[in-house]
Rosetta silent file (secondary structure, phi, psi, omega in degrees, C-alpha in Angstrom):
SEQUENCE: MDNYTSYIVIFLLILWLSVREKTVKPKTMWIMPALWAYIILPSIQWQNVGFTTLALFALCLIIGLALGVIRGKLEKMRFRQDGKISIQGSLFSILIFVSVLVLRLTLEYWGKTHALVSFANALLFISLGSVSARRYIIYQRYQAMLNRRRV
SCORE:     score description
SCORE:     0.000 S_00000001
   1 L     0.000  119.160 -178.837    0.057   -0.034   -0.008 S_00000001
   2 L   -75.307  172.334 -173.542    1.563    3.378   -1.011 S_00000001
   3 H   -66.090  -34.609  177.927    1.597    6.407    1.083 S_00000001
   4 H   -69.947  -38.979 -179.912   -1.415    8.189   -0.650 S_00000001
   5 H   -60.277  -49.812 -177.835   -3.581    5.044   -0.344 S_00000001
   6 H   -60.648  -42.964  178.401   -2.803    4.934    3.360 S_00000001
   7 H   -63.489  -38.133  175.432   -3.593    8.595    3.917 S_00000001
   8 H   -58.659  -50.882 -175.900   -6.967    8.146    2.075 S_00000001
   9 H   -56.686  -51.942 -178.754   -7.809    5.111    4.095 S_00000001
  10 H   -68.689  -38.448  175.439   -6.943    6.724    7.424 S_00000001
  11 H   -57.394  -39.956  173.863   -8.609    9.935    6.372 S_00000001
  12 H   -64.853  -40.497  174.248  -11.889    8.166    5.507 S_00000001
  13 H   -61.294  -50.832  176.529  -11.698    6.266    8.780 S_00000001
  14 H   -52.390  -49.769 -170.494  -11.128    9.456   10.801 S_00000001
  15 H   -63.890  -48.192  179.669  -13.890   11.267    8.953 S_00000001
  16 H   -64.235  -38.517 -177.203  -16.361    8.272    9.539 S_00000001
  17 H   -77.872  -26.759 -178.416  -15.403    7.870   13.136 S_00000001
  18 H   -81.922  -33.669 -172.712  -15.587   11.588   13.883 S_00000001
  19 H   -77.865  -26.337 -175.217  -18.968   12.496   12.447 S_00000001
  20 L   -98.370  149.145  179.569  -20.992    9.727   14.199 S_00000001
  21 L   -80.120  129.315  179.924  -21.675    9.575   17.884 S_00000001
  22 E  -135.492  154.963  172.607  -19.886    6.609   19.476 S_00000001
  23 E   -67.971  135.670  177.750  -19.285    5.084   22.837 S_00000001
  24 L   -74.625  130.142  177.572  -15.916    6.036   24.402 S_00000001
  25 L  -126.651   97.656 -175.580  -13.763    2.908   24.791 S_00000001
  26 H   -59.058  -32.483  178.071  -10.613    3.778   26.702 S_00000001
  27 H   -67.279  -16.412 -177.128   -8.976    0.385   25.888 S_00000001
  28 H  -112.992    8.135 -173.157   -8.865    1.161   22.207 S_00000001
  29 L   -75.928   -5.748  179.766   -8.009    4.843   22.284 S_00000001
  30 L   -92.361  -10.237 -168.829   -4.396    4.201   21.600 S_00000001
  31 H   -69.615  -42.665  179.191   -4.928    2.449   18.314 S_00000001
  32 H   -63.364  -45.304  178.244   -5.229    5.676   15.968 S_00000001
  33 H   -64.973  -33.657  172.626   -2.041    7.250   17.333 S_00000001
  34 H   -66.272  -35.160  171.099   -0.183    4.024   16.868 S_00000001
  35 H   -59.479  -47.110  176.377   -1.387    3.818   13.340 S_00000001
  36 H   -62.634  -42.709  176.792   -0.120    7.337   12.612 S_00000001
  37 H   -62.706  -40.052  176.382    3.276    6.525   14.169 S_00000001
  38 H   -56.051  -33.832  177.796    3.371    3.399   12.091 S_00000001
  39 H   -86.484  -34.181 -175.918    2.877    5.387    8.972 S_00000001
  40 H   -79.214  -59.682 -172.891    4.931    8.385    9.766 S_00000001
  41 L   -51.557  -42.539  178.800    8.104    7.075   11.370 S_00000001
  42 L   -72.335  -26.244 -170.890    9.094    4.570    8.565 S_00000001
  43 L   -78.940  -15.651 -177.573    8.325    7.110    5.756 S_00000001
  44 L   -82.444  126.228  172.706   10.946    9.528    7.014 S_00000001
  45 L   -76.316   88.653 -173.893   14.518    9.047    5.570 S_00000001
  46 H   -64.560  -26.063  177.126   16.237    9.322    8.899 S_00000001
  47 H   -69.364  -16.932  177.357   19.761    9.243    7.492 S_00000001
  48 H   -96.252    3.366 -171.870   19.037   12.635    5.907 S_00000001
  49 L   -84.481  118.030  173.135   17.735   14.263    9.084 S_00000001
  50 L  -113.708 -172.270 -170.462   19.967   16.771   10.833 S_00000001
  51 H   -56.332  -42.592  179.950   19.633   18.942   13.825 S_00000001
  52 H   -60.902  -45.952  178.093   17.621   21.625   11.979 S_00000001
  53 H   -67.493  -41.177  177.068   15.107   19.154   10.746 S_00000001
  54 H   -60.851  -33.823  177.826   14.803   17.479   14.110 S_00000001
  55 H   -65.691  -41.033  177.916   14.038   20.965   15.644 S_00000001
  56 H   -59.975  -46.853  178.737   11.411   21.380   12.967 S_00000001
  57 H   -58.373  -43.002 -174.717    9.985   18.027   13.746 S_00000001
  58 H   -72.012  -36.131  172.094    9.839   18.828   17.463 S_00000001
  59 H   -56.495  -46.041 -173.488    8.207   22.311   16.690 S_00000001
  60 H   -71.513  -38.343  177.173    5.524   20.670   14.636 S_00000001
  61 H   -63.494  -38.444  173.044    4.865   17.997   17.232 S_00000001
  62 H   -59.983  -45.011  178.985    4.412   20.803   19.838 S_00000001
  63 H   -62.942  -38.558  177.858    2.085   22.605   17.530 S_00000001
  64 H   -69.826  -36.752  173.799    0.157   19.322   16.873 S_00000001
  65 H   -63.052  -34.845  175.729   -0.172   18.749   20.537 S_00000001
  66 H   -70.523  -37.582  177.952   -1.605   22.086   21.088 S_00000001
  67 H   -68.006  -31.942 -178.546   -4.041   21.543   18.298 S_00000001
  68 H   -69.292  -37.477  173.186   -4.949   18.149   19.646 S_00000001
  69 H   -61.830  -48.902  173.676   -5.838   19.727   23.018 S_00000001
  70 H   -50.101  -56.906 -179.378   -8.095   22.192   21.184 S_00000001
  71 H   -56.265  -41.515 -176.787   -9.659   19.425   19.199 S_00000001
  72 H   -69.389  -29.500  176.716  -10.155   17.231   22.268 S_00000001
  73 H   -82.702  -17.125  175.423  -11.985   20.035   24.140 S_00000001
  74 H   -82.577  -12.127 -178.381  -14.305   20.708   21.048 S_00000001
  75 L   -68.730  141.482  176.664  -15.608   17.106   21.202 S_00000001
  76 E   -90.916  113.184  174.463  -19.127   16.711   22.407 S_00000001
  77 E  -105.857  144.578  178.255  -19.350   14.297   25.298 S_00000001
  78 E  -162.137  154.931  172.975  -22.439   13.151   27.177 S_00000001
  79 E   -79.266  131.977  173.790  -23.931   10.351   29.241 S_00000001
  80 L   -88.970  173.965 -175.311  -26.289    8.317   27.287 S_00000001
  81 L   -72.636  -16.121  176.024  -29.399    6.765   28.784 S_00000001
  82 L   -87.686    5.250 -176.201  -27.741    3.363   29.090 S_00000001
  83 L    89.290  -14.050 -179.636  -25.079    4.911   31.316 S_00000001
  84 L   -85.648  156.022  176.263  -22.286    4.916   28.927 S_00000001
  85 E   -91.648  133.226 -179.370  -20.407    7.948   27.767 S_00000001
  86 E  -117.123  157.091  179.810  -20.657    8.938   24.181 S_00000001
  87 E  -136.567  150.096  179.203  -18.594   11.311   22.072 S_00000001
  88 E  -144.102  132.862 -175.925  -19.198   13.004   18.717 S_00000001
  89 L   -76.520  157.470  176.657  -16.495   15.084   16.922 S_00000001
  90 L   -95.662  160.805  178.647  -17.061   18.642   15.900 S_00000001
  91 H   -61.636  -43.478 -176.810  -16.806   19.965   12.348 S_00000001
  92 H   -63.055  -39.579 -177.762  -14.053   22.470   13.341 S_00000001
  93 H   -63.372  -44.633 -176.761  -11.989   19.634   14.777 S_00000001
  94 H   -64.372  -43.052  177.097  -12.246   17.597   11.666 S_00000001
  95 H   -61.091  -42.376  174.094  -11.348   20.717    9.453 S_00000001
  96 H   -58.347  -45.326  179.516   -8.204   21.366   11.460 S_00000001
  97 H   -65.899  -44.692  176.534   -7.069   17.824   11.011 S_00000001
  98 H   -62.854  -46.112 -177.396   -7.881   17.729    7.286 S_00000001
  99 H   -61.344  -32.404  176.016   -6.299   20.994    6.521 S_00000001
 100 H   -72.788  -38.499 -176.576   -2.834   19.928    7.989 S_00000001
 101 H   -72.879  -39.987  174.921   -3.042   16.614    6.018 S_00000001
 102 H   -62.456  -41.069  177.161   -3.977   18.405    2.735 S_00000001
 103 H   -66.866  -35.213  177.157   -1.143   20.941    3.208 S_00000001
 104 H   -67.246  -51.501 -179.469    1.317   18.099    3.869 S_00000001
 105 H   -61.794  -36.945  175.273    0.270   16.255    0.729 S_00000001
 106 H   -57.003  -47.875  179.648    0.409   19.363   -1.372 S_00000001
 107 H   -65.559  -36.475 -179.694    3.875   20.141   -0.281 S_00000001
 108 H   -67.547  -36.457 -177.808    5.044   16.606   -0.828 S_00000001
 109 H   -71.705  -45.143 -177.441    3.539   16.666   -4.405 S_00000001
 110 H   -73.200  -35.983 -166.444    4.991   20.070   -5.320 S_00000001
 111 L  -107.912  125.066  169.046    8.348   19.999   -3.776 S_00000001
 112 L  -113.909    7.751  169.365   11.017   17.370   -4.409 S_00000001
 113 L   -72.332  157.226  179.957   13.705   19.628   -2.899 S_00000001
 114 H   -61.387  -44.989 -175.902   15.106   18.607    0.429 S_00000001
 115 H   -60.435  -45.193  178.633   13.784   21.682    2.230 S_00000001
 116 H   -68.243  -39.429  178.293   10.119   21.086    1.119 S_00000001
 117 H   -58.754  -47.060  176.831   10.276   17.369    1.743 S_00000001
 118 H   -56.673  -42.950 -178.110   11.603   18.113    5.260 S_00000001
 119 H   -71.026  -38.582  178.365    8.816   20.603    5.869 S_00000001
 120 H   -63.699  -42.981  170.378    6.191   18.200    4.515 S_00000001
 121 H   -55.953  -41.900 -176.720    7.653   15.479    6.889 S_00000001
 122 H   -73.057  -31.644  171.246    7.501   17.815    9.769 S_00000001
 123 H   -59.121  -25.313  175.101    3.758   18.510    9.043 S_00000001
 124 H   -66.455  -31.949  172.016    3.159   14.808    9.700 S_00000001
 125 H   -71.368  -22.234  167.297    4.164   15.416   13.290 S_00000001
 126 H   -67.518  -39.374  172.979    1.506   17.936   13.639 S_00000001
 127 H   -55.163  -52.923 -175.752   -0.943   15.270   12.676 S_00000001
 128 H   -66.756  -39.602  175.474    0.615   12.731   15.094 S_00000001
 129 H   -74.539  -25.638  178.290    0.606   15.213   18.048 S_00000001
 130 H   -76.764  -45.783  176.867   -2.883   16.338   17.302 S_00000001
 131 H   -63.479  -42.424 -175.969   -4.298   12.743   17.191 S_00000001
 132 H   -66.947  -49.440 -174.490   -2.314   11.788   20.417 S_00000001
 133 H   -64.815  -44.049  178.333   -3.179   14.850   22.397 S_00000001
 134 H   -53.398  -53.404  177.247   -6.856   14.638   21.380 S_00000001
 135 H   -61.969  -36.587  177.796   -7.131   11.083   22.591 S_00000001
 136 H   -63.371  -46.978  178.031   -5.411   11.937   25.775 S_00000001
 137 H   -58.235  -48.782 -178.324   -7.838   14.893   26.382 S_00000001
 138 H   -63.543  -38.586  177.431  -10.756   12.799   25.616 S_00000001
 139 H   -66.310  -41.022  178.511   -9.577   10.106   28.087 S_00000001
 140 H   -61.035  -44.464  176.419   -9.108   12.826   30.778 S_00000001
 141 H   -64.702  -31.643  174.566  -12.532   14.074   30.188 S_00000001
 142 H   -64.736  -43.029 -177.431  -14.011   10.515   30.219 S_00000001
 143 H   -73.172  -31.966  175.636  -12.428    9.951   33.588 S_00000001
 144 H   -69.091  -36.643 -172.189  -13.681   13.265   34.968 S_00000001
 145 H   -72.536  -42.815  177.101  -17.180   12.443   33.764 S_00000001
 146 H   -63.740  -37.700 -179.213  -16.984    9.056   35.448 S_00000001
 147 H   -69.569  -37.211  178.932  -15.749   10.533   38.694 S_00000001
 148 H   -73.179  -33.974  179.932  -18.496   13.168   38.821 S_00000001
 149 H   -66.401  -34.614 -175.913  -21.083   10.471   38.162 S_00000001
 150 H   -74.131  -31.250 -176.647  -19.778    8.305   41.105 S_00000001
 151 L   -74.156    0.000    0.000  -19.890   11.242   43.580 S_00000001
């Protein structure tokens, strides 16, 4: 499976999972960040990565983490009548994620120079950070809702 096919499959999966209301399952929340890491880390040519590129990766990861916190707080969470907690993604949250992904794919398509490829690879870390932080925030909110319910 080539990179574009992987992106399309993951994008469709994220879009489908985000727009519908679903039960929060803490045991499976790590799967999407793991899939992103599985796609991102091997696709980077690490032998060509220098200090500047690593700093750019770190900066993009921090930006992604911040966006993930925002996305996680935008999610709609509620108790259902059966006592379970459900979540539904917001349109703004999905737009943030898709815009970063499209920007990355566009840069990869246009630029074959080292600088643009490095920047395109760095943008992948925004997505990874966003997905990871969003899942973490959702988990924290889930735990807080459970604790409020018990009290």
